[in-house]
SELUMTI-372400 format. One line per 10 residues: number of its first residue (from 0); their letters; for each residue z, y, x of C-alpha. Coordinates in Angstrom, 1 decimal, padded with zeros to 4 digits. Example, Ala and Ser with C-alpha at 12.3 -4.5 7.8 and 13.67 -1.06 7.14 Angstrom:
<rs>
0> AS> 007.8 -004.5 012.3 ~ 007.1 -001.1 013.7
</rs>
This chain:
<rs>
0> MDKKNALRAG> 027.3 -017.7 009.3 ~ 029.3 -017.5 012.5 ~ 029.3 -014.7 015.0 ~ 026.9 -016.5 017.4 ~ 024.2 -017.0 014.8 ~ 024.6 -013.4 013.6 ~ 024.4 -012.0 017.1 ~ 021.3 -014.1 017.8 ~ 019.6 -013.0 014.5 ~ 020.4 -009.3 015.4
10> AVTAGTALMM> 019.0 -009.7 018.9 ~ 015.8 -011.3 017.6 ~ 015.4 -008.6 015.0 ~ 016.0 -005.8 017.5 ~ 013.6 -007.4 020.0 ~ 010.9 -007.8 017.4 ~ 011.3 -004.2 016.3 ~ 011.2 -002.9 019.9 ~ 008.1 -005.0 020.7 ~ 006.3 -003.7 017.6
20> LLMTSPALAL> 007.1 -000.1 018.6 ~ 005.8 -000.7 022.1 ~ 002.6 -002.3 020.9 ~ 001.8 000.5 018.5 ~ 002.3 003.4 020.9 ~ -001.3 003.3 022.2 ~ -002.5 003.8 018.6 ~ -000.9 007.3 018.7 ~ -002.8 008.4 021.8 ~ -004.9 011.5 021.6
30> TRDDGDDPGP> -007.7 010.3 023.8 ~ -010.9 009.3 022.2 ~ -012.5 005.9 022.8 ~ -016.1 005.3 023.7 ~ -018.2 005.4 020.6 ~ -015.5 007.1 018.5 ~ -017.0 009.5 016.0 ~ -014.4 010.7 013.5 ~ -015.8 012.3 010.4 ~ -014.6 015.5 008.8
40> GLSVGETVGL> -011.1 015.5 007.4 ~ -010.3 015.4 003.7 ~ -008.9 018.4 001.9 ~ -005.7 018.2 -000.1 ~ -007.6 018.0 -003.3 ~ -009.8 015.2 -002.1 ~ -006.8 013.3 -000.8 ~ -004.9 013.6 -004.0 ~ -008.0 012.7 -006.0 ~ -008.8 009.7 -003.9
50> YVALPIAIFL> -005.3 008.2 -003.5 ~ -003.6 009.3 -006.7 ~ -006.0 010.3 -009.5 ~ -008.6 007.6 -008.9 ~ -006.2 004.7 -009.0 ~ -004.5 006.1 -012.1 ~ -007.9 006.5 -013.8 ~ -009.0 002.9 -012.8 ~ -005.6 001.6 -014.1 ~ -006.1 003.5 -017.4
60> AIVGLVMVLD> -009.6 002.2 -017.8 ~ -008.5 -001.4 -017.3 ~ -005.6 -000.9 -019.8 ~ -008.1 000.6 -022.3 ~ -010.5 -002.3 -021.9 ~ -007.8 -004.8 -022.4 ~ -006.5 -003.1 -025.5 ~ -010.0 -002.7 -027.0 ~ -011.1 -006.2 -026.2 ~ -007.9 -007.9 -027.3
70> KSSDRKPKQA> -008.7 -010.5 -029.9 ~ -005.2 -012.0 -030.5 ~ -004.0 -012.0 -034.1 ~ -000.3 -012.2 -033.5 ~ 000.1 -008.5 -032.9 ~ -001.0 -007.5 -036.4 ~ 001.7 -006.9 -039.0 ~ 002.3 -009.8 -041.3 ~ 001.6 -009.5 -045.0 ~ 004.7 -010.2 -047.2
</rs>
């Protein structure tokens, strides 16, 4: 790639990143909107349970069901 194309790609990338940052800045505002009714926050234990423990438990349940319900015969040791 020549310098002109590299410069153009860099400018487009930088411009896109800048526009995304400018567009998301209102999302960080502290003023409440009309009808906004935030609920109570989650504790550390609730957050860890919801976003860490629960997905791991669901994953392990799916793995367990797949292993129990597996009907393939090619995994059994062959008799000599």
